[in-house]
N, CA and C atoms of all chains as a GROMACS GRO file, in nm:
protein
  645
    1MET      N    1   0.296   4.845   2.168
    1MET     CA    2   0.300   4.990   2.165
    1MET      C    3   0.348   5.036   2.027
    2ASN      N    4   0.270   5.120   1.964
    2ASN     CA    5   0.310   5.172   1.834
    2ASN      C    6   0.366   5.312   1.849
    3MET      N    7   0.489   5.328   1.802
    3MET     CA    8   0.547   5.461   1.805
    3MET      C    9   0.509   5.533   1.677
    4ARG      N   10   0.503   5.664   1.688
    4ARG     CA   11   0.482   5.740   1.567
    4ARG      C   12   0.604   5.721   1.478
    5ARG      N   13   0.580   5.718   1.349
    5ARG     CA   14   0.690   5.693   1.256
    5ARG      C   15   0.802   5.797   1.272
    6ALA      N   16   0.761   5.922   1.293
    6ALA     CA   17   0.862   6.029   1.306
    6ALA      C   18   0.949   6.005   1.429
    7ASP      N   19   0.887   5.962   1.540
    7ASP     CA   20   0.964   5.935   1.662
    7ASP      C   21   1.064   5.824   1.637
    8LYS      N   22   1.013   5.721   1.571
    8LYS     CA   23   1.098   5.605   1.545
    8LYS      C   24   1.216   5.645   1.457
    9THR      N   25   1.187   5.723   1.354
    9THR     CA   26   1.293   5.767   1.264
    9THR      C   27   1.396   5.850   1.338
   10LEU      N   28   1.347   5.937   1.428
   10LEU     CA   29   1.440   6.021   1.504
   10LEU      C   30   1.532   5.937   1.592
   11ILE      N   31   1.475   5.836   1.656
   11ILE     CA   32   1.556   5.752   1.743
   11ILE      C   33   1.658   5.673   1.661
   12VAL      N   34   1.614   5.620   1.549
   12VAL     CA   35   1.707   5.546   1.464
   12VAL      C   36   1.818   5.639   1.416
   13LEU      N   37   1.781   5.760   1.378
   13LEU     CA   38   1.882   5.856   1.335
   13LEU      C   39   1.980   5.887   1.448
   14ALA      N   40   1.925   5.899   1.570
   14ALA     CA   41   2.010   5.928   1.685
   14ALA      C   42   2.111   5.815   1.706
   15VAL      N   43   2.064   5.692   1.692
   15VAL     CA   44   2.154   5.577   1.708
   15VAL      C   45   2.263   5.580   1.600
   16CYS      N   46   2.220   5.611   1.477
   16CYS     CA   47   2.317   5.617   1.368
   16CYS      C   48   2.418   5.728   1.392
   17LEU      N   49   2.368   5.843   1.439
   17LEU     CA   50   2.459   5.955   1.465
   17LEU      C   51   2.556   5.921   1.577
   18LEU      N   52   2.504   5.850   1.678
   18LEU     CA   53   2.590   5.808   1.789
   18LEU      C   54   2.702   5.718   1.737
   19ALA      N   55   2.662   5.622   1.653
   19ALA     CA   56   2.760   5.530   1.596
   19ALA      C   57   2.862   5.607   1.513
   20LEU      N   58   2.811   5.702   1.435
   20LEU     CA   59   2.900   5.779   1.348
   20LEU      C   60   2.992   5.869   1.430
   21SER      N   61   2.937   5.935   1.533
   21SER     CA   62   3.021   6.024   1.612
   21SER      C   63   3.125   5.946   1.687
   22CYS      N   64   3.088   5.824   1.730
   22CYS     CA   65   3.184   5.740   1.799
   22CYS      C   66   3.292   5.697   1.701
   23ALA      N   67   3.248   5.677   1.577
   23ALA     CA   68   3.344   5.632   1.477
   23ALA      C   69   3.444   5.740   1.444
   24THR      N   70   3.402   5.864   1.455
   24THR     CA   71   3.491   5.971   1.411
   24THR      C   72   3.540   6.060   1.525
   25GLY      N   73   3.483   6.043   1.643
   25GLY     CA   74   3.522   6.137   1.748
   25GLY      C   75   3.553   6.075   1.882
   26CYS      N   76   3.568   5.944   1.891
   26CYS     CA   77   3.596   5.880   2.019
   26CYS      C   78   3.741   5.905   2.059
   27LYS      N   79   3.769   5.865   2.179
   27LYS     CA   80   3.901   5.888   2.237
   27LYS      C   81   4.011   5.827   2.151
   28VAL      N   82   4.120   5.899   2.142
   28VAL     CA   83   4.234   5.850   2.064
   28VAL      C   84   4.353   5.838   2.158
   29ASP      N   85   4.430   5.732   2.141
   29ASP     CA   86   4.547   5.710   2.227
   29ASP      C   87   4.642   5.829   2.222
   30PRO      N   88   4.707   5.860   2.337
   30PRO     CA   89   4.806   5.967   2.336
   30PRO      C   90   4.918   5.935   2.236
   31GLY      N   91   4.954   6.034   2.160
   31GLY     CA   92   5.061   6.014   2.063
   31GLY      C   93   5.014   5.967   1.928
   32ALA      N   94   4.890   5.917   1.923
   32ALA     CA   95   4.838   5.871   1.794
   32ALA      C   96   4.796   5.990   1.710
   33ASP      N   97   4.804   5.975   1.581
   33ASP     CA   98   4.762   6.080   1.487
   33ASP      C   99   4.610   6.073   1.472
   34VAL      N  100   4.542   6.173   1.530
   34VAL     CA  101   4.395   6.173   1.530
   34VAL      C  102   4.341   6.166   1.386
   35ILE      N  103   4.407   6.237   1.298
   35ILE     CA  104   4.360   6.241   1.159
   35ILE      C  105   4.364   6.101   1.098
   36LEU      N  106   4.474   6.032   1.124
   36LEU     CA  107   4.488   5.898   1.067
   36LEU      C  108   4.393   5.799   1.134
   37VAL      N  109   4.383   5.808   1.266
   37VAL     CA  110   4.294   5.716   1.338
   37VAL      C  111   4.150   5.733   1.289
   38ASN      N  112   4.107   5.857   1.274
   38ASN     CA  113   3.970   5.880   1.227
   38ASN      C  114   3.952   5.831   1.083
   39ALA      N  115   4.054   5.848   1.003
   39ALA     CA  116   4.045   5.800   0.864
   39ALA      C  117   4.033   5.648   0.862
   40GLU      N  118   4.113   5.582   0.944
   40GLU     CA  119   4.108   5.435   0.948
   40GLU      C  120   3.974   5.386   1.001
   41ARG      N  121   3.921   5.456   1.100
   41ARG     CA  122   3.787   5.420   1.152
   41ARG      C  123   3.682   5.436   1.043
   42GLY      N  124   3.689   5.548   0.974
   42GLY     CA  125   3.591   5.574   0.868
   42GLY      C  126   3.600   5.470   0.758
   43GLN      N  127   3.721   5.432   0.726
   43GLN     CA  128   3.742   5.331   0.621
   43GLN      C  129   3.678   5.198   0.660
   44ALA      N  130   3.707   5.152   0.782
   44ALA     CA  131   3.655   5.022   0.827
   44ALA      C  132   3.503   5.024   0.842
   45LEU      N  133   3.452   5.133   0.896
   45LEU     CA  134   3.307   5.140   0.916
   45LEU      C  135   3.231   5.150   0.784
   46SER      N  136   3.291   5.218   0.688
   46SER     CA  137   3.227   5.229   0.557
   46SER      C  138   3.216   5.091   0.494
   47LEU      N  139   3.325   5.016   0.502
   47LEU     CA  140   3.325   4.881   0.446
   47LEU      C  141   3.218   4.795   0.513
   48ASP      N  142   3.216   4.795   0.645
   48ASP     CA  143   3.120   4.712   0.718
   48ASP      C  144   2.975   4.751   0.686
   49THR      N  145   2.952   4.880   0.677
   49THR     CA  146   2.816   4.928   0.655
   49THR      C  147   2.764   4.892   0.516
   50VAL      N  148   2.846   4.920   0.416
   50VAL     CA  149   2.803   4.890   0.279
   50VAL      C  150   2.788   4.738   0.261
   51GLU      N  151   2.879   4.663   0.321
   51GLU     CA  152   2.870   4.516   0.307
   51GLU      C  153   2.743   4.464   0.377
   52ALA      N  154   2.705   4.526   0.487
   52ALA     CA  155   2.583   4.482   0.557
   52ALA      C  156   2.461   4.499   0.466
   53LEU      N  157   2.458   4.609   0.390
   53LEU     CA  158   2.346   4.629   0.298
   53LEU      C  159   2.352   4.531   0.181
   54TRP      N  160   2.474   4.502   0.134
   54TRP     CA  161   2.488   4.401   0.027
   54TRP      C  162   2.430   4.267   0.074
   55HIS      N  163   2.460   4.230   0.198
   55HIS     CA  164   2.407   4.105   0.254
   55HIS      C  165   2.254   4.104   0.249
   56ILE      N  166   2.194   4.212   0.296
   56ILE     CA  167   2.048   4.219   0.302
   56ILE      C  168   1.990   4.205   0.161
   57ASP      N  169   2.048   4.277   0.066
   57ASP     CA  170   1.997   4.272  -0.071
   57ASP      C  171   2.013   4.132  -0.130
   58TYR      N  172   2.129   4.072  -0.109
   58TYR     CA  173   2.160   3.940  -0.167
   58TYR      C  174   2.067   3.832  -0.109
   59ASP      N  175   2.040   3.843   0.020
   59ASP     CA  176   1.959   3.740   0.087
   59ASP      C  177   1.809   3.758   0.062
   60ASN      N  178   1.771   3.873   0.006
   60ASN     CA  179   1.628   3.900  -0.019
   60ASN      C  180   1.610   3.958  -0.159
   61LEU      N  181   1.681   3.900  -0.253
   61LEU     CA  182   1.695   3.963  -0.385
   61LEU      C  183   1.560   3.995  -0.452
   62ASP      N  184   1.476   3.894  -0.462
   62ASP     CA  185   1.348   3.916  -0.532
   62ASP      C  186   1.262   4.019  -0.460
   63THR      N  187   1.258   4.008  -0.328
   63THR     CA  188   1.178   4.103  -0.250
   63THR      C  189   1.235   4.243  -0.262
   64MET      N  190   1.366   4.255  -0.258
   64MET     CA  191   1.427   4.388  -0.270
   64MET      C  192   1.392   4.450  -0.405
   65ARG      N  193   1.397   4.368  -0.510
   65ARG     CA  194   1.364   4.421  -0.644
   65ARG      C  195   1.220   4.472  -0.649
   66GLN      N  196   1.133   4.401  -0.577
   66GLN     CA  197   0.991   4.437  -0.585
   66GLN      C  198   0.953   4.547  -0.485
   67VAL      N  199   1.002   4.533  -0.362
   67VAL     CA  200   0.954   4.622  -0.255
   67VAL      C  201   1.038   4.750  -0.244
   68LEU      N  202   1.168   4.735  -0.263
   68LEU     CA  203   1.256   4.853  -0.252
   68LEU      C  204   1.343   4.864  -0.379
   69PRO      N  205   1.278   4.887  -0.494
   69PRO     CA  206   1.356   4.886  -0.619
   69PRO      C  207   1.465   4.992  -0.626
   70ASP      N  208   1.437   5.110  -0.568
   70ASP     CA  209   1.540   5.215  -0.572
   70ASP      C  210   1.661   5.176  -0.488
   71VAL      N  211   1.632   5.113  -0.374
   71VAL     CA  212   1.742   5.068  -0.288
   71VAL      C  213   1.823   4.961  -0.361
   72HIS      N  214   1.752   4.866  -0.423
   72HIS     CA  215   1.822   4.760  -0.495
   72HIS      C  216   1.909   4.818  -0.607
   73ARG      N  217   1.855   4.918  -0.677
   73ARG     CA  218   1.933   4.981  -0.784
   73ARG      C  219   2.060   5.046  -0.729
   74TRP      N  220   2.044   5.113  -0.614
   74TRP     CA  221   2.161   5.176  -0.552
   74TRP      C  222   2.263   5.070  -0.511
   75VAL      N  223   2.212   4.959  -0.457
   75VAL     CA  224   2.302   4.851  -0.415
   75VAL      C  225   2.380   4.799  -0.536
   76GLU      N  226   2.310   4.782  -0.646
   76GLU     CA  227   2.378   4.734  -0.767
   76GLU      C  228   2.489   4.832  -0.810
   77GLU      N  229   2.456   4.962  -0.806
   77GLU     CA  230   2.558   5.062  -0.840
   77GLU      C  231   2.675   5.055  -0.744
   78SER      N  232   2.643   5.038  -0.616
   78SER     CA  233   2.751   5.035  -0.516
   78SER      C  234   2.838   4.912  -0.534
   79ARG      N  235   2.778   4.802  -0.582
   79ARG     CA  236   2.859   4.682  -0.605
   79ARG      C  237   2.962   4.709  -0.716
   80ARG      N  238   2.926   4.797  -0.809
   80ARG     CA  239   3.019   4.829  -0.917
   80ARG      C  240   3.120   4.935  -0.874
   81ASP      N  241   3.072   5.035  -0.800
   81ASP     CA  242   3.155   5.153  -0.773
   81ASP      C  243   3.233   5.150  -0.641
   82PHE      N  244   3.170   5.091  -0.538
   82PHE     CA  245   3.230   5.103  -0.405
   82PHE      C  246   3.370   5.041  -0.394
   83PRO      N  247   3.392   4.920  -0.450
   83PRO     CA  248   3.526   4.862  -0.435
   83PRO      C  249   3.636   4.954  -0.489
   84GLY      N  250   3.614   5.015  -0.604
   84GLY     CA  251   3.714   5.104  -0.660
   84GLY      C  252   3.735   5.228  -0.572
   85ASP      N  253   3.624   5.284  -0.526
   85ASP     CA  254   3.634   5.401  -0.439
   85ASP      C  255   3.705   5.365  -0.309
   86TYR      N  256   3.673   5.246  -0.258
   86TYR     CA  257   3.734   5.202  -0.132
   86TYR      C  258   3.886   5.187  -0.150
   87ARG      N  259   3.925   5.124  -0.262
   87ARG     CA  260   4.069   5.104  -0.284
   87ARG      C  261   4.142   5.239  -0.301
   88LYS      N  262   4.074   5.336  -0.364
   88LYS     CA  263   4.136   5.469  -0.377
   88LYS      C  264   4.156   5.530  -0.238
   89ALA      N  265   4.054   5.516  -0.152
   89ALA     CA  266   4.066   5.570  -0.016
   89ALA      C  267   4.176   5.497   0.060
   90GLN      N  268   4.180   5.367   0.042
   90GLN     CA  269   4.283   5.286   0.108
   90GLN      C  270   4.424   5.331   0.066
   91ASP      N  271   4.439   5.353  -0.066
   91ASP     CA  272   4.570   5.398  -0.117
   91ASP      C  273   4.603   5.538  -0.064
   92ALA      N  274   4.501   5.625  -0.059
   92ALA     CA  275   4.525   5.762  -0.012
   92ALA      C  276   4.564   5.761   0.136
   93ILE      N  277   4.503   5.671   0.212
   93ILE     CA  278   4.540   5.660   0.354
   93ILE      C  279   4.684   5.610   0.366
   94ALA      N  280   4.721   5.515   0.282
   94ALA     CA  281   4.857   5.462   0.286
   94ALA      C  282   4.958   5.572   0.252
   95VAL      N  283   4.924   5.656   0.155
   95VAL     CA  284   5.013   5.766   0.118
   95VAL      C  285   5.028   5.862   0.235
   96TYR      N  286   4.915   5.895   0.301
   96TYR     CA  287   4.921   5.986   0.415
   96TYR      C  288   4.999   5.922   0.531
   97ARG      N  289   4.980   5.791   0.550
   97ARG     CA  290   5.049   5.722   0.659
   97ARG      C  291   5.201   5.732   0.639
   98ALA      N  292   5.242   5.728   0.513
   98ALA     CA  293   5.385   5.732   0.482
   98ALA      C  294   5.440   5.874   0.488
   99ALA      N  295   5.361   5.973   0.451
   99ALA     CA  296   5.407   6.112   0.449
   99ALA      C  297   5.291   6.202   0.489
  100ARG      N  298   5.294   6.249   0.613
  100ARG     CA  299   5.177   6.320   0.670
  100ARG      C  300   5.182   6.469   0.637
  101THR      N  301   5.159   6.499   0.513
  101THR     CA  302   5.158   6.638   0.468
  101THR      C  303   5.013   6.684   0.452
  102VAL      N  304   4.998   6.815   0.445
  102VAL     CA  305   4.863   6.871   0.428
  102VAL      C  306   4.803   6.827   0.295
  103ALA      N  307   4.887   6.824   0.192
  103ALA     CA  308   4.836   6.782   0.060
  103ALA      C  309   4.787   6.638   0.064
  104ASN      N  310   4.864   6.552   0.131
  104ASN     CA  311   4.822   6.412   0.139
  104ASN      C  312   4.698   6.396   0.227
  105GLU      N  313   4.689   6.481   0.330
  105GLU     CA  314   4.570   6.476   0.416
  105GLU      C  315   4.446   6.516   0.336
  106ASN      N  316   4.460   6.621   0.256
  106ASN     CA  317   4.346   6.666   0.177
  106ASN      C  318   4.304   6.559   0.075
  107ALA      N  319   4.403   6.498   0.013
  107ALA     CA  320   4.372   6.394  -0.085
  107ALA      C  321   4.304   6.275  -0.017
  108MET      N  322   4.353   6.242   0.103
  108MET     CA  323   4.293   6.130   0.178
  108MET      C  324   4.148   6.162   0.216
  109ASN      N  325   4.127   6.283   0.267
  109ASN     CA  326   3.991   6.320   0.308
  109ASN      C  327   3.895   6.322   0.190
  110SER      N  328   3.946   6.366   0.077
  110SER     CA  329   3.862   6.370  -0.042
  110SER      C  330   3.823   6.228  -0.085
  111ALA      N  331   3.919   6.136  -0.079
  111ALA     CA  332   3.889   5.997  -0.117
  111ALA      C  333   3.796   5.932  -0.014
  112LEU      N  334   3.818   5.964   0.112
  112LEU     CA  335   3.735   5.906   0.218
  112LEU      C  336   3.592   5.954   0.211
  113GLU      N  337   3.576   6.079   0.170
  113GLU     CA  338   3.442   6.139   0.167
  113GLU      C  339   3.348   6.055   0.082
  114LYS      N  340   3.400   6.003  -0.027
  114LYS     CA  341   3.316   5.926  -0.119
  114LYS      C  342   3.263   5.798  -0.052
  115ILE      N  343   3.352   5.726   0.015
  115ILE     CA  344   3.304   5.599   0.074
  115ILE      C  345   3.222   5.625   0.199
  116GLU      N  346   3.249   5.736   0.268
  116GLU     CA  347   3.167   5.766   0.386
  116GLU      C  348   3.028   5.813   0.346
  117GLN      N  349   3.020   5.880   0.232
  117GLN     CA  350   2.887   5.917   0.180
  117GLN      C  351   2.809   5.791   0.141
  118ALA      N  352   2.878   5.698   0.080
  118ALA     CA  353   2.813   5.572   0.043
  118ALA      C  354   2.763   5.500   0.169
  119ALA      N  355   2.844   5.502   0.272
  119ALA     CA  356   2.805   5.436   0.397
  119ALA      C  357   2.684   5.506   0.460
  120ALA      N  358   2.679   5.637   0.448
  120ALA     CA  359   2.565   5.712   0.504
  120ALA      C  360   2.436   5.673   0.432
  121VAL      N  361   2.444   5.660   0.301
  121VAL     CA  362   2.326   5.616   0.224
  121VAL      C  363   2.291   5.473   0.263
  122ALA      N  364   2.392   5.389   0.274
  122ALA     CA  365   2.368   5.247   0.308
  122ALA      C  366   2.300   5.236   0.445
  123ARG      N  367   2.343   5.317   0.540
  123ARG     CA  368   2.280   5.314   0.674
  123ARG      C  369   2.130   5.344   0.663
  124ARG      N  370   2.098   5.446   0.583
  124ARG     CA  371   1.958   5.483   0.567
  124ARG      C  372   1.879   5.368   0.503
  125TYR      N  373   1.940   5.304   0.404
  125TYR     CA  374   1.870   5.195   0.334
  125TYR      C  375   1.859   5.070   0.423
  126ILE      N  376   1.956   5.048   0.511
  126ILE     CA  377   1.947   4.934   0.603
  126ILE      C  378   1.824   4.951   0.692
  127VAL      N  379   1.804   5.073   0.738
  127VAL     CA  380   1.687   5.101   0.822
  127VAL      C  381   1.559   5.076   0.742
  128GLN      N  382   1.556   5.124   0.617
  128GLN     CA  383   1.437   5.103   0.533
  128GLN      C  384   1.410   4.954   0.512
  129ALA      N  385   1.515   4.878   0.488
  129ALA     CA  386   1.499   4.734   0.466
  129ALA      C  387   1.446   4.667   0.592
  130HIS      N  388   1.499   4.706   0.706
  130HIS     CA  389   1.452   4.647   0.832
  130HIS      C  390   1.307   4.683   0.858
  131GLU      N  391   1.268   4.804   0.820
  131GLU     CA  392   1.129   4.843   0.839
  131GLU      C  393   1.035   4.757   0.755
  132LYS      N  394   1.089   4.702   0.645
  132LYS     CA  395   1.009   4.612   0.560
  132LYS      C  396   1.027   4.466   0.602
  133GLY      N  397   1.100   4.445   0.711
  133GLY     CA  398   1.120   4.309   0.760
  133GLY      C  399   1.227   4.232   0.684
  134LEU      N  400   1.311   4.304   0.608
  134LEU     CA  401   1.416   4.237   0.531
  134LEU      C  402   1.547   4.241   0.609
  135LYS      N  403   1.601   4.124   0.633
  135LYS     CA  404   1.725   4.115   0.710
  135LYS      C  405   1.822   4.020   0.641
  136ALA      N  406   1.947   4.031   0.681
  136ALA     CA  407   2.047   3.938   0.628
  136ALA      C  408   2.044   3.808   0.706
  137LYS      N  409   2.082   3.701   0.638
  137LYS     CA  410   2.093   3.573   0.709
  137LYS      C  411   2.217   3.575   0.797
  138PRO      N  412   2.211   3.500   0.908
  138PRO     CA  413   2.330   3.496   0.994
  138PRO      C  414   2.450   3.440   0.916
  139ARG      N  415   2.565   3.501   0.936
  139ARG     CA  416   2.689   3.452   0.873
  139ARG      C  417   2.794   3.438   0.980
  140SER      N  418   2.880   3.342   0.962
  140SER     CA  419   2.988   3.327   1.060
  140SER      C  420   3.088   3.439   1.038
  141LYS      N  421   3.150   3.482   1.145
  141LYS     CA  422   3.247   3.589   1.136
  141LYS      C  423   3.372   3.538   1.066
  142PRO      N  424   3.437   3.624   0.984
  142PRO     CA  425   3.558   3.579   0.914
  142PRO      C  426   3.670   3.548   1.012
  143MET      N  427   0.934   5.217   2.091
  143MET     CA  428   1.068   5.195   2.145
  143MET      C  429   1.111   5.050   2.128
  144ILE      N  430   1.016   4.962   2.152
  144ILE     CA  431   1.047   4.819   2.140
  144ILE      C  432   1.093   4.786   1.998
  145GLU      N  433   1.026   4.848   1.901
  145GLU     CA  434   1.062   4.822   1.762
  145GLU      C  435   1.205   4.866   1.733
  146VAL      N  436   1.242   4.980   1.791
  146VAL     CA  437   1.378   5.030   1.766
  146VAL      C  438   1.480   4.938   1.830
  147ILE      N  439   1.451   4.896   1.954
  147ILE     CA  440   1.543   4.805   2.022
  147ILE      C  441   1.553   4.674   1.943
  148GLU      N  442   1.440   4.629   1.894
  148GLU     CA  443   1.440   4.507   1.812
  148GLU      C  444   1.529   4.523   1.690
  149LEU      N  445   1.519   4.641   1.629
  149LEU     CA  446   1.599   4.666   1.509
  149LEU      C  447   1.748   4.657   1.542
  150ILE      N  448   1.787   4.723   1.652
  150ILE     CA  449   1.928   4.724   1.689
  150ILE      C  450   1.974   4.582   1.726
  151LEU      N  451   1.893   4.514   1.806
  151LEU     CA  452   1.928   4.378   1.845
  151LEU      C  453   1.936   4.287   1.723
  152SER      N  454   1.845   4.312   1.630
  152SER     CA  455   1.844   4.231   1.509
  152SER      C  456   1.971   4.252   1.429
  153LEU      N  457   2.016   4.378   1.422
  153LEU     CA  458   2.140   4.407   1.350
  153LEU      C  459   2.256   4.333   1.414
  154ILE      N  460   2.256   4.331   1.549
  154ILE     CA  461   2.364   4.263   1.619
  154ILE      C  462   2.354   4.112   1.594
  155GLU      N  463   2.233   4.063   1.614
  155GLU     CA  464   2.209   3.919   1.601
  155GLU      C  465   2.244   3.870   1.461
  156ARG      N  466   2.209   3.953   1.362
  156ARG     CA  467   2.230   3.912   1.224
  156ARG      C  468   2.374   3.934   1.178
  157GLY      N  469   2.455   3.981   1.269
  157GLY     CA  470   2.597   3.986   1.237
  157GLY      C  471   2.643   4.112   1.168
  158ALA      N  472   2.572   4.223   1.189
  158ALA     CA  473   2.621   4.348   1.129
  158ALA      C  474   2.753   4.384   1.196
  159PRO      N  475   2.864   4.371   1.123
  159PRO     CA  476   2.994   4.391   1.185
  159PRO      C  477   3.008   4.530   1.244
  160LEU      N  478   2.943   4.628   1.180
  160LEU     CA  479   2.950   4.766   1.228
  160LEU      C  480   2.904   4.776   1.373
  161VAL      N  481   2.788   4.718   1.400
  161VAL     CA  482   2.732   4.728   1.534
  161VAL      C  483   2.811   4.641   1.631
  162GLN      N  484   2.849   4.524   1.585
  162GLN     CA  485   2.928   4.436   1.671
  162GLN      C  486   3.058   4.504   1.711
  163LYS      N  487   3.119   4.568   1.613
  163LYS     CA  488   3.246   4.632   1.640
  163LYS      C  489   3.230   4.741   1.746
  164LEU      N  490   3.124   4.820   1.731
  164LEU     CA  491   3.104   4.931   1.824
  164LEU      C  492   3.075   4.881   1.965
  165ILE      N  493   2.996   4.774   1.972
  165ILE     CA  494   2.952   4.731   2.104
  165ILE      C  495   3.051   4.636   2.171
  166GLN      N  496   3.103   4.542   2.095
  166GLN     CA  497   3.188   4.440   2.157
  166GLN      C  498   3.331   4.489   2.177
  167ASP      N  499   3.385   4.551   2.076
  167ASP     CA  500   3.527   4.581   2.081
  167ASP      C  501   3.556   4.725   2.120
  168GLY      N  502   3.451   4.805   2.136
  168GLY     CA  503   3.477   4.946   2.151
  168GLY      C  504   3.525   4.996   2.017
  169THR      N  505   3.584   5.113   2.012
  169THR     CA  506   3.632   5.161   1.883
  169THR      C  507   3.784   5.166   1.885
  170GLN      N  508   3.836   5.165   1.766
  170GLN     CA  509   3.980   5.174   1.750
  170GLN      C  510   4.029   5.305   1.811
  171SER      N  511   4.130   5.299   1.897
  171SER     CA  512   4.175   5.423   1.960
  171SER      C  513   4.317   5.461   1.919
  172GLY      N  514   4.385   5.372   1.849
  172GLY     CA  515   4.520   5.403   1.804
  172GLY      C  516   4.534   5.377   1.655
  173GLU      N  517   4.648   5.417   1.601
  173GLU     CA  518   4.673   5.392   1.459
  173GLU      C  519   4.685   5.241   1.437
  174LEU      N  520   4.641   5.195   1.323
  174LEU     CA  521   4.651   5.052   1.293
  174LEU      C  522   4.798   5.013   1.276
  175THR      N  523   4.830   4.896   1.323
  175THR     CA  524   4.964   4.843   1.299
  175THR      C  525   4.970   4.793   1.154
  176PRO      N  526   5.092   4.773   1.102
  176PRO     CA  527   5.100   4.719   0.965
  176PRO      C  528   5.022   4.588   0.949
  177ALA      N  529   5.025   4.505   1.052
  177ALA     CA  530   4.951   4.378   1.044
  177ALA      C  531   4.801   4.403   1.038
  178GLN      N  532   4.754   4.501   1.115
  178GLN     CA  533   4.611   4.533   1.113
  178GLN      C  534   4.570   4.596   0.981
  179VAL      N  535   4.659   4.678   0.925
  179VAL     CA  536   4.631   4.738   0.793
  179VAL      C  537   4.615   4.626   0.690
  180GLN      N  538   4.707   4.529   0.697
  180GLN     CA  539   4.700   4.417   0.603
  180GLN      C  540   4.572   4.336   0.624
  181GLU      N  541   4.536   4.319   0.750
  181GLU     CA  542   4.414   4.244   0.783
  181GLU      C  543   4.291   4.313   0.726
  182LEU      N  544   4.289   4.446   0.739
  182LEU     CA  545   4.175   4.521   0.685
  182LEU      C  546   4.171   4.513   0.533
  183THR      N  547   4.290   4.519   0.472
  183THR     CA  548   4.297   4.506   0.326
  183THR      C  549   4.245   4.369   0.282
  184ASN      N  550   4.288   4.266   0.354
  184ASN     CA  551   4.244   4.130   0.319
  184ASN      C  552   4.093   4.116   0.338
  185ARG      N  553   4.043   4.176   0.446
  185ARG     CA  554   3.900   4.167   0.473
  185ARG      C  555   3.820   4.234   0.361
  186ALA      N  556   3.870   4.351   0.318
  186ALA     CA  557   3.800   4.423   0.211
  186ALA      C  558   3.801   4.342   0.081
  187GLU      N  559   3.916   4.286   0.047
  187GLU     CA  560   3.924   4.211  -0.079
  187GLU      C  561   3.836   4.086  -0.073
  188ALA      N  562   3.831   4.024   0.045
  188ALA     CA  563   3.743   3.907   0.061
  188ALA      C  564   3.598   3.950   0.046
  189ALA      N  565   3.564   4.066   0.102
  189ALA     CA  566   3.427   4.117   0.092
  189ALA      C  567   3.392   4.146  -0.054
  190PHE      N  568   3.485   4.206  -0.128
  190PHE     CA  569   3.456   4.243  -0.266
  190PHE      C  570   3.448   4.120  -0.359
  191ALA      N  571   3.512   4.012  -0.316
  191ALA     CA  572   3.510   3.891  -0.399
  191ALA      C  573   3.390   3.801  -0.366
  192ALA      N  574   3.321   3.833  -0.259
  192ALA     CA  575   3.210   3.748  -0.212
  192ALA      C  576   3.092   3.755  -0.310
  193PRO      N  577   3.009   3.652  -0.311
  193PRO     CA  578   2.894   3.651  -0.405
  193PRO      C  579   2.801   3.770  -0.386
  194TRP      N  580   2.780   3.813  -0.262
  194TRP     CA  581   2.686   3.923  -0.237
  194TRP      C  582   2.741   4.059  -0.282
  195ALA      N  583   2.872   4.062  -0.316
  195ALA     CA  584   2.930   4.188  -0.362
  195ALA      C  585   2.926   4.199  -0.514
  196GLN      N  586   2.880   4.092  -0.581
  196GLN     CA  587   2.877   4.093  -0.728
  196GLN      C  588   2.741   4.147  -0.776
  197PRO      N  589   2.742   4.226  -0.884
  197PRO     CA  590   2.614   4.273  -0.939
  197PRO      C  591   2.524   4.154  -0.971
  198GLN      N  592   2.397   4.166  -0.936
  198GLN     CA  593   2.304   4.054  -0.950
  198GLN      C  594   2.215   4.065  -1.073
  199ASP      N  595   2.210   4.184  -1.133
  199ASP     CA  596   2.115   4.204  -1.242
  199ASP      C  597   2.180   4.196  -1.379
  200GLU      N  598   2.310   4.170  -1.382
  200GLU     CA  599   2.378   4.173  -1.511
  200GLU      C  600   2.356   4.044  -1.588
  201THR      N  601   2.311   4.059  -1.711
  201THR     CA  602   2.300   3.942  -1.798
  201THR      C  603   2.395   3.955  -1.915
  202ASP      N  604   2.454   4.076  -1.926
  202ASP     CA  605   2.547   4.103  -2.035
  202ASP      C  606   2.676   4.026  -2.011
  203THR      N  607   2.711   3.937  -2.102
  203THR     CA  608   2.834   3.858  -2.087
  203THR      C  609   2.950   3.918  -2.163
  204GLY      N  610   2.925   4.034  -2.222
  204GLY     CA  611   3.033   4.097  -2.297
  204GLY      C  612   3.009   4.097  -2.446
  205ALA      N  613   2.918   4.007  -2.490
  205ALA     CA  614   2.893   3.996  -2.634
  205ALA      C  615   2.840   4.128  -2.691
  206ALA      N  616   2.760   4.198  -2.608
  206ALA     CA  617   2.703   4.324  -2.656
  206ALA      C  618   2.810   4.428  -2.682
  207ASN      N  619   2.925   4.408  -2.620
  207ASN     CA  620   3.033   4.505  -2.639
  207ASN      C  621   3.133   4.456  -2.744
  208GLY      N  622   3.096   4.350  -2.814
  208GLY     CA  623   3.185   4.300  -2.918
  208GLY      C  624   3.279   4.191  -2.871
  209ASP      N  625   3.266   4.150  -2.745
  209ASP     CA  626   3.351   4.044  -2.693
  209ASP      C  627   3.288   3.909  -2.731
  210LEU      N  628   3.358   3.833  -2.812
  210LEU     CA  629   3.303   3.704  -2.858
  210LEU      C  630   3.334   3.592  -2.761
  211GLY      N  631   3.410   3.622  -2.656
  211GLY     CA  632   3.435   3.522  -2.554
  211GLY      C  633   3.544   3.425  -2.592
  212ASP      N  634   3.606   3.444  -2.709
  212ASP     CA  635   3.714   3.352  -2.748
  212ASP      C  636   3.847   3.423  -2.757
  213GLY      N  637   3.852   3.537  -2.691
  213GLY     CA  638   3.976   3.612  -2.692
  213GLY      C  639   3.982   3.710  -2.810
  214THR      N  640   3.885   3.702  -2.900
  214THR     CA  641   3.882   3.798  -3.011
  214THR      C  642   3.759   3.887  -2.996
  215THR      N  643   3.757   3.994  -3.074
  215THR     CA  644   3.640   4.082  -3.071
  215THR      C  645   3.587   4.100  -3.212
   0.00000   0.00000   0.00000
């Protein structure tokens, strides 16, 4: 059965949105700081998502360069930029964890926004890579 | 629909931690403990040090920037 490309894209987007909404809006334990829990979720999911795309690119390097050159270029940029952005977000979360002020919350959200935007792009590119049949090799869990 | 399910299953099968985390463990519902914060930090640093996290297209060894590789420029 062949689905129309638009239908397929919509469903994939829905799955991604579901994952994202769960990441940022799922139930939080009573007494827990919702702002901090959501920040920590966003931090972990951003890392996992961007790393998943790095895996795909690394395991299919030549094909990625040829078939999805723009994606490969973005991956290369993210390899340079994402670790620094991630560490800034991590530090900002630590500052907020220690002193939960509005100023620290704003600084944390600002730092998080960068890595969550990167993860949003990575999610889109993971779908594109899969549509081209490019996948990561199985890896053992750390 | 089958293609979409295949895609999702493939992500799980291929070890996409994001999907595994959502499906197997549910989502984090409380603040991370100090040990979990440290674990996440370690995981990130391990990820950034991994071969797949290193730029693959760089051939510049520093010489173009005046680095002679012997500690002098």
